[in-house]
N, C-alpha and C positions, 0 to 999 in steps of 0.2 A: 504493500500500500504506500502510496506517495505521501511523504510527510510534508505538511504545510509549513511554510516559512513563518516563524513567530512574528507577531506584530512588533515586538520590541526590537528584533533584528532589523526589520524594515525601517523602523524609526531612526535607529542609530545610523543606518546606511544613508538615509535621506539627510540627516543632520550633517553627516560627513561631507556629502556632496554639496550641500548648501554652504558649509564652512569654506570649502575650497573655492566655490564660486565667488563668494563675497571677498575672499582674500585676493583673488585675481582681479577683482574690480577696484581694489584699493580701499576696502572697508577699514582695514587697520589704520590707514593714514587718516581717514576722516574722523575716526573715533577719537583720535588724539585730542581733537579740539573740544571733546565733550567730557573729559575726565573731571572729577570733582576738584582737582587742585588748580583748575584754570577757570577764571571768570571771563566769559566772553563779553563782547561789546554790549550785548543786551542783558548781561548779568544773569543769565539763566543758570540756576544752580542744580538742575536735575541731574542725578547720576546716570551714567551710561547704562542703557539696557542692552544686554547681549543679544545679538540676533539669533544665535543658537547657543545652547548650553555647552560649557566646557565638556569635552569628551568624558572625563572621569565621572562627572556628576550624572551624565546621561546613563552611563553604564551602571552606576551604583543603584539608580532608581529602577532601571530596566530589569535587573536581576530579580527583584521582588515580584515582578509581574510576568515572568516567563510562563507561557502556557505549558501544561504537563501532558498534552495529548500524545506525545511520543515517548513518554516514560523518562526515567532518570537518566538513561544514556543520552537521549535527545537533549535534555536540559544541559548536561555536561558539555555536549558538543556545541550547543548554542552559546553557552557561557565562554567556552574557549574561543569561538569565533569572535565574540564581542571583545574579549580581552586582546586578541590579535589586532582587531580593527582599532581599538582605543590606543594600543601601543604604537601602531603605525601613524595615527594622527598626532600623538604626542611627539614622536621622533621628528615628523615633518614640521611641527610647530616650533619645537626647540631649535631646529636648524634655521627656521625663518627668523626667530628672535635674534639668534647670534648673527645672522646676516644683516639684520637691521641695525644692530649695535655696531657692527664693523663699518657700515655705511655712515652711521652717525659720527663715528670717530674720524673718518676721513673728512666729513663736512665740518667738524669742529676745527680741525687743522686749517681748512680752507677759509673759514669765515671768522676766525678769532680776531684778526686785525680789523675787519669791518665792525665787529662788535665793539672793539676799543674805540674806534673812530666815532661810532654813533654815540657811545656813552660820554665821550669828551664833549661832543656838541650838546648832548642832552643836559648835562649838569654844568654847562658853562654859564657865563654872565647872562642874566635874564632868563635862564632856563628853569628846569625843575629844581626846587630846593633839595639839597642833600638831606637824607633822613637824620633827625636829631639823635644824639646818643641817648639811650634809655637812662632814666634816672632811678630814684628810689621810691617815688610815690606811685604805687601801683593801683590802677583802676580795676583790677581783676574782680575784687569783691563787689565793688559798686556796680559793675556792668554784668556780672554773671547771670543775674535773673532778668536782665533787660533784653538780651539778645536771643535770636533763634539759632538752632542747630539743625544739621541735616539728619535724616533718618539713620538710626532709630532713636535719636535723642531729640526729636522734634515735638515731643509731647511731655509736659505742657509747653506751649510756645512762650517766648519771652514777653515781658511786660510791654515792650515796644513793638510787638508783632502787629503787622497790618494784614488785612485779608489778602490772600494770594491774588484774587481777581483784580483788586485795586493796584497792587504792586505791578502786575503784568500790564495793566492798562497804562499806567504812568510810563513804564519802560517802553511800551510800544510807541509812545509819542516822540521818542528820541529827543532832539534838541528843542522841540517846540513845547516841552512841558511847562515852561514859565507862563505861557499864554493860555494854558488849558487848566492848570490847577486853580482851585477856588480858594482865595484867601480866607473866606469865611470858614471853610473847613479847617484851615490851619489855625484859626483863632480858637478853635475848640480843642486843640491838641496841647499837651503839656510838653514844653521844650526846656524845662528846668534842668533835665539831665545833660543837655548839650552845654549849658553854661557851667554846670557843676564839674564837668570834665576838665575845666581849666585848672583844677587843683592837682591834677595828676600829670606825671611826666613819663609814664610807661604803662603798658597794658599787657600783662602776661596771660596768655590764653589758657594755660594749664594750671595757673595758681588757684583758680576757683571755677566752679561750674561743673556740669555733668561729664565733660570730656576728661576731667581730671581722674575720675575713677573708672573710665571705660578702657578695657584692656586693648593693647595694640593687636589688631587682627589682620587687616589687609590695607596696605598703604594706599591702594588705588580707590578704596571706598571708605575712607575715614569719615566719620560724622562730624565734619568741620563746622565752625560757626558760619552762619548765613547772615550776611550784613545787608541784605536787600532792603529790609524794612527801615534800617537806619538811614540808608541813602535816600529813600523816598521821603522820609520825615525831614531830612535836611532840606530837600527841595521844597517841601511845604513851608519850611521856616524862611527860606529865601523869598517866596512869594508874599508871605505875610510882612516881611521886612520892607517890601516896596511901599507898603501903606504906612508902617510905623516909622520908617526912615532910618532904622538901625542896621541897614544892610552891610555896612562895613564891619560892624561888630559880629554879625552873623558870619561873614566871610572868615574872620579870624577864628571863630569857634569851629567852623567846619574844617578849616586848615588844621586846627589842633586835633580834631577827631581823626583826620587822615594821618597826622604824624603819630598819634598813639597806635593806630593800626599798624603802621610801618615798624614799630618796635617789636611786633610779634614775630617778624621774620618768616612769614609764610606766604606762599603764592597768593592764596585767596585774600589775605590781608593787604598785600602790596597792590593787587589789582583793584581791590575795593577803594584803596586810597586814590588810585588813578581815576576811578569813577567819581569820587567826591571832588577832586580837582577839576574834572571835566564839568561837573554840575556847577561849580563855582564860576568857571569861565562862561558857561551858558547863562547863568544868572546875571553876570555883569553885562553881557550883551543885551539881555532883556531890560535891565535897568537903564541902560543907555537909550534904548528905544523909547522908554517911558519919559525921557528927558531928565533923568536924575543925574546928579553930578558923580561921575565915576572916575574922575581924573586921578584919584589916589588909589584906585583899585587895580592893582597889577595882577595879571594872570598870564600863564604860559599860553602860547598860541596852539591852535588845534594840531598842527603837525608835531609839535613837541610832546603833546599829550599822547598822540598815537604812537610816537616812537617809544615813549616810556612804557606803554602797554606792550608793545612788540618786544622790546629788549628784556622786559621782565619775564615774559614767556619764553624767550629764546635762551635765557641764561641757564636753565636747568639742563639743556642739551650738551653743555660744555662740562657737566659734572657726572655724566652717566658712565656706567662701566664700559671700559674699552678705550675711553679718551685718554690720551697720554697725560702724565702728570704735568709736563711742561705746559701743555695747552690749557689744562684746567687752571693751573696757577696764574697763567697770563690772563685768562678770561676773568677770573675772580678779582685779580688785581685791578682790572679796568672798571669794576663795578662799584658805584657808591653805595649800593644796597645789595650786597651779595648773599644775604642770609637765606632768602627763599630758594635760591639756586643751590646753596650748600645743603639745606634741609632736604630738598628733593633728591640731590645727589646721594645723600646718605640713605634716605628712605628707599629710593629705587635701587640703589646699590645693594642694600640688604635684601630687598624683595626679589631681585633678579640675579642673586649671587650664583645660582646654578647655571646661568647662561653667559654671564660676562665677567666673572671674577670679582674680587673685592679689593684689588690692589690700591684703590684710591681712598678707601674708607678712613684709614688712620689719618691720612693727609687732610681730608675734609673735616674730620673731627677736630684736628689741631687748628685748622684755619677758622673754624667756627668760634673757637675761644678767642683768637686774636682779633676777630672782627666783631666781637660783642654780640654774637647771636644768642638767642634765648636758649639757655642751657637745658631747660625742661623739654623744649621742643626737639632739640638735638638728641637728647636721651631717648625720647619716644621714637623718633625716626630710627635710631640705632637698634631698637628692639623689634622691628618689624619682621615677621616671618616671610618666607618665600611665597610667591604667588604661583598660580597655575600657568602653564605655557600659553593657554588660550588668552588669559587676561593680559599676560605680558605682551603678546603680539599686538593686541589692540592699541596699546599706548606707546610701543617702542619704535614704531616706524619713524625715521628721522623727519623732522619738520623744519630743520634749520634753513634750507634754501628759501622758503617762502617768506621768512622774516627779513631777508635781505634782497628780495626781488627788485626793490626800487633802486638799489645801489648801482 
């Protein structure tokens, strides 16, 4: 009697075919822009959803559902076939990750001088302010209950949480938000927290809050702070200030919030600071259009803000496994704010140790101390376990050339 092919085997075969198809179309490259550690221009924080499950998880679930119509020998044969297929997928994926790391290392050597040139222009006279050195007055306890976190630490939401629909609507307006937000709505909000932040000169993300007790599990899916509500609230405060006339004071307060975020030394924090400086520039333009005196309101131009965003995201690719020590040191030496790149280099280096080696981890840890990076964040990144080959491939395809496409 002809034995039917189990449904589980068909599913794993289909998943394997889909995985190869998406890889050939460059899915891994596009997914890089969606990882949790990168805030996009629209500030979307949603974690990447995998198009197909990693092979190992598919196999583990399928084994529990294998049909027994062919008896125990058929089950053993099917399980063996599944193990062989999963092993073949893993071998192929590991090879692809290593190939992507090798390409990234070549690109890092190629673009390191351009990185340095862009950073010199970025932080020169009239450019982006260099991040202030962290002080001793920590905002961690004050802000711990105020902010949101990603899943699974998103419940309860922070005290400054805004409805997701509202946040997404404001973000969808882009640079036109000053003309669309209602100042009357802003008048009903409590902005005392923004003013009270002036008493602090650092903000340690792990000194208080739910992430402090959450164990390191997967660097790619860390439940990081979500600052979207803070950014939208700041925008409401700007619109209100056009009526109250204290827009210059509000600008200083928002700059200080951005500076506090930058002391955290994480990608999401640095890019949220970029978003706040961009909102400040857009608010100034709106105030000028209203006929308000903005002569003493200095802001970076749009091209500098975009370059800040791009170079922050590009930095981590110079610290990944496989990049030479000389190139990594040169790249970090060119950065006024290298901590987010160092943290990602350590976290990803630990996560991908099976694919790219860990020869730079000690160097990055030592550099973190000399550049005043947040020690708790560095320690947490150093404790990250390895991730699956499938997850690795989604984020490890080099993106460096696109950050320097205009050069």
